[in-house]
C-alpha positions in Angstrom: 110.7 111.4 108.0 107.3 112.3 109.5 106.2 112.8 106.0 107.6 109.4 104.8 105.7 107.9 107.7 102.3 109.8 107.3 102.4 109.1 103.4 101.0 105.5 104.3 98.0 106.8 106.3 96.3 108.3 102.9 94.1 105.7 100.9 95.8 104.1 98.2 94.6 104.3 94.2 92.1 102.0 95.3 90.6 103.9 98.1 91.9 101.4 100.6 94.4 101.9 103.6 96.5 98.9 102.1 100.0 98.8 100.9 102.6 96.6 99.3 106.2 96.7 100.4 109.5 95.4 99.4 113.3 96.6 100.0 115.2 97.9 97.0 118.3 95.5 96.4 120.7 98.4 97.2 119.2 98.8 100.8 121.7 97.9 103.3 121.3 97.2 107.3 124.4 99.7 107.9 122.4 102.3 106.7 119.2 102.1 109.0 118.4 105.3 110.8 116.6 105.1 113.8 113.4 106.4 112.5 113.1 103.9 110.1 113.0 101.3 113.0 110.2 103.2 114.7 108.5 103.3 111.2 108.9 99.4 111.2 107.0 99.1 114.5 104.0 100.5 112.7 104.0 99.3 109.0 106.6 96.3 109.0 105.8 92.4 109.3 105.5 90.2 112.2 107.2 86.7 112.7 103.5 85.0 112.7 103.3 85.9 109.4 105.8 84.1 108.0 105.2 80.4 106.1 106.8 77.4 107.6 109.9 77.5 104.8 110.5 80.9 105.6 110.4 80.1 109.5 113.0 77.6 108.8 115.2 80.1 107.0 114.8 83.0 109.6 116.1 80.5 112.4 119.1 79.8 110.1 119.6 83.4 109.4 119.3 84.3 113.3 121.8 81.4 114.4 124.3 82.7 111.8 124.4 86.4 112.2 125.2 89.0 114.9 122.2 91.2 116.0 122.6 94.6 115.4 122.0 97.3 118.1 118.4 98.8 117.7 117.8 96.9 114.7 115.3 93.7 115.2 116.4 90.5 113.8 113.4 90.0 111.5 114.2 93.8 110.0 117.7 92.1 108.9 116.3 89.2 107.9 113.8 90.8 105.5 116.6 93.5 104.3 119.1 90.6 103.8 116.5 88.3 101.4 114.8 91.4 100.0 111.4 90.0 101.3 108.1 91.6 100.5 104.8 92.0 102.8 101.5 93.6 102.8 100.5 96.2 105.3 96.9 97.1 106.1 95.4 99.6 108.6 91.8 100.9 109.5 90.1 102.7 112.1 89.0 100.7 115.4 86.8 102.3 118.4 88.8 102.0 121.5 86.0 101.8 124.6 86.6 101.6 128.5 84.4 101.5 131.2 85.9 104.7 132.4 86.7 106.8 129.6 85.3 108.4 126.5 85.3 106.2 123.4 88.3 107.1 121.2 89.0 106.3 117.5 92.2 104.8 116.8 94.3 103.1 113.9 94.9 99.6 114.0 97.7 98.1 111.6 97.7 94.4 110.3 100.1 92.7 108.2 100.3 89.4 106.0 102.6 87.4 103.8 102.8 88.0 100.1 101.5 84.8 98.9 103.2 85.2 95.1 106.6 85.0 96.7 108.8 82.4 95.6 109.6 80.3 98.4 112.6 78.4 96.8 114.5 81.8 96.8 114.6 81.8 100.8 115.8 78.7 102.2 118.0 77.6 104.7 120.5 76.7 101.9 120.1 79.8 100.5 120.7 81.8 103.5 124.0 79.9 104.2 125.4 80.2 100.6 124.5 84.3 100.8 126.4 84.4 104.4 129.3 82.8 103.1 129.4 85.1 100.0 129.1 88.1 102.2 131.9 86.8 104.5 134.2 86.0 101.9 133.3 89.6 100.2 134.2 91.2 103.6 137.5 89.4 103.5 138.5 90.3 100.3 137.7 93.9 101.0 139.8 93.8 104.3 142.9 92.3 102.3 142.6 94.6 99.6 142.1 97.6 101.8 145.7 96.3 103.8 147.5 95.8 100.5 146.5 99.3 99.4 148.0 100.8 102.8 151.1 99.1 102.5 151.6 100.1 98.6 151.0 103.6 99.3 153.6 103.5 102.2 156.0 102.1 100.1 155.9 104.7 97.3 158.9 106.7 97.2 158.3 109.1 94.2 155.1 110.6 92.7 155.6 108.7 89.5 155.9 105.6 91.4 152.7 106.4 93.4 150.6 107.3 90.5 151.6 103.6 88.9 150.9 102.1 92.2 147.3 104.0 92.2 146.6 102.5 88.7 147.3 99.1 90.0 145.4 99.4 93.1 142.6 100.6 91.0 142.8 97.5 89.1 142.6 95.4 92.1 139.3 97.4 93.6 137.5 96.6 90.1 138.3 93.0 90.7 137.0 93.0 94.4 133.7 91.3 94.7 130.7 93.8 95.6 128.1 93.0 98.0 125.5 94.5 95.5 126.4 92.2 92.7 125.5 88.9 94.8 122.6 87.3 92.9 121.3 85.7 95.8 120.3 88.8 97.3 118.8 90.4 94.3 115.0 90.1 93.3 113.9 88.4 90.2 112.7 90.3 87.3 109.2 89.0 87.8 109.3 90.4 91.4 110.2 93.8 90.4 107.7 93.9 87.9 105.1 92.8 90.3 106.4 95.6 93.0 106.4 98.1 90.4 102.3 97.9 90.0 100.7 100.8 91.4 98.2 98.6 93.0 98.1 94.8 94.2 95.2 92.5 94.7 95.2 92.1 98.6 92.7 89.2 98.3 91.1 88.2 101.6 91.3 90.5 104.3 91.0 87.4 106.9 94.4 86.4 106.6 96.0 89.8 107.9 97.4 89.5 111.7 97.4 92.6 113.7 101.0 94.0 114.2 100.2 96.2 117.4 97.1 97.8 119.2 96.7 101.6 119.6 99.0 102.6 117.1 98.6 106.4 115.4 97.2 109.3 117.1 94.0 108.8 118.8 91.1 110.9 118.4 87.8 111.7 120.2 84.6 110.8 119.1 
């Protein structure tokens, strides 16, 4: 876990402390460990970098979803919509009148301007949430049918036949990973697979939080 966090403290192939991040389409909120939430506080984006259309979609998402324990809402939002962001860090000298100056890391983040804003709107958010709700309902219904069918089987042969029918029912149950609204386009995947991405002007980065990383004496 520490190795994965510290990896991004090295320079990239362009000799810069900057990285492009995006969520894989198979990443789910239910599998978020606590250490990842801690990682997010260092490397994740902040609400202030979101363009107005994404802010509107974010507000819609917040109103129609339940918050998860120890999981920031913006983290759930980025996972649900498979959004991308850029993180940059550099050293700063922290000075105080009564202490020795220290060398510390400052983290910045910004929005990825190549993202197609039409893929994340209030309308697409509502469609994806309704689709997920339908999938959850179908899964619950299928699970109940499985339990009732197994309980009604009186012989081994009958049970085997019922299991075969149940497998067919499961195959026809919608899978969340198949939701096209939640999957990035081929263009996005091609962009995100590049080893380096042009980060353009550093002036549009916003600080994530000060005094991150281990302090070093000057």
